[in-house]
N, C-alpha and C positions, 0 to 999 in steps of 0.2 A: 484096340491096338491097330496100328497101321502097318501094312507091309513096307519094309524098307525100300527106298527108291533113291536114285541120284540122277542128276542131269548136268550136262556141261553144254552151255549155249554161248555162241559168239554172235554179236550183232553190231551193226554200225549205226552210230547216232545220226540223227537228221542233220542237215547242214546248219540249222539252228536247233540245237538239242532241245528235245521236248520229253515228256513223260513216255517211258517205254514199259509196257506190261509184258513181262516175259512169262509165257504160258508153259508151265512145266507138266501139267496134268496132275499135280499134287501141291499141297501147301507144305513148304519145307520147314524143317526145324532149325536149319543152319545154312548159311550161304556165305561165299566169298566172291567178291566182285573185283576184277582188275579193270580199271577204266582208263582208256586211251593207252592201251598196251603197246601201240606202235609209236607212241610219242617218246620224248626224251625222259620225262618224269611221270610215269604212270602212277595213279593212286590206287591203293588197295582198301577195300571196305569189308568189314566183318560184321555179319548180322545174325542174331538169334531171334527165333520166333517168340516174342514177349507175351503172346497170348496163350502159350502153353504153360501149364502148371509147373512143369519142371524148370522153366526159365522165368518164374514169377517175379524175380527182382530186376528183370530186363525190360525197359520201357518198350511199348509196342512199335514205335517207329524209330528206334535207336539203332545206330550202327557206329562202329569205330572206324575212323578214317586214319589211314597211315599215309601221310603225304609223301609222294614220290621224291620231291626235291629236297626234303629235310629229314624224313624218317620220323617226324613227330606224330604221335598218336593223339587224336582228338575225338571226343564224344560228339556225335551229331544227332540231335533229337528230332530232326526232320529227315531221317534216312529212308532206306528201303522199307517197304511195307507189304503186307499180305495183299495179293490181288485175288479176290474171291472167284472171279470168272462168272460164267452164267449169263453174260450180257450178249446181245446180238449186235454184230458189226453192222452199222447203218450203211456205209458206203465203202467202196474198195479203197484200201489204204495204199499209200505210196511210201517211198523211202523217207519222206519229210512229213508224214502224218503226225499229229500231236493230239491225243495220244496215239502211239503206234503199238500194235500187238505183234509180238514175235513168239513163235512157238517152236519147241524143240522138234527136230526131225533127225532120226538116226542116220548118220552118214551123209547128210546134205546140209547146205546152207539154209538158214531160216527163210521163209517166204512171207510175202505180205498178206494180210488178212483179206479175205473176200467178203463182199457184202452178203449178209444173211447168215454168216457163220456164227455159231455160239462159242464164246470164249471159254477157255479152260483155266483152272486156278493156277496160281504161281506167285510171282513177286512183281511189285510195281517199283520202277526205278525213276526217281525224280530227275528232272532236267539238270539240276545243279550238280549232280554226280558225274555228268558226262562232259566231254569236250565236243564242240561242233565237228561233225563228221568223224569222230573218233571211233576206233575199234575197241570193243569191250568184250570181256569174258565173264561169264557167271557160272559158278559151280554151286549147285544146291543139293542138299541131302535131307531126306526124311528118314528118321529112325523108326524103330518099332516100340517107342516108349509109350 
C-alpha cells in the first residue's frame, strides 16, 4: 500500500511545445490536466494509471480529452504516461528544453532542472497536449489502494 499523496503543479509550455516530465515524487493513480488555461478554449484531460490492477481495463497511455471549443469527449491512446524518474539530467534545462523536467515545490513556481540532478517519478506530458507557450495545470493523486 502507498501513502496517499496529491500534487497541484502549474507549468508553461516551451515556445515550441515539447515533452514535459512533471516530477511529483510519486506515481499517481489519477490526474486531471487543464492545458492552455489562459487561452480562449482550454482543453481538459483525464488520466488513470492503467498499469494499476484496479484500473486494469484502462490502457497505459490513454486519457480522455474534453475539447474546450466543443465540449466533445475523445479517447486519446497516446496520452499522458507514467514517468519513472531515476534518470540524471545531463545539461541545465531552460524554458524551451525538450524534454523539460518540472518538479513540484510547495508555495513556489517550478524551477528548471540542474545538470546532475536525479529525476523523481511523476507523469510525462506529450507535446501535442500543449499549446506553444501555454499555461498548464496538473492535479495528480495517489491513493492508498
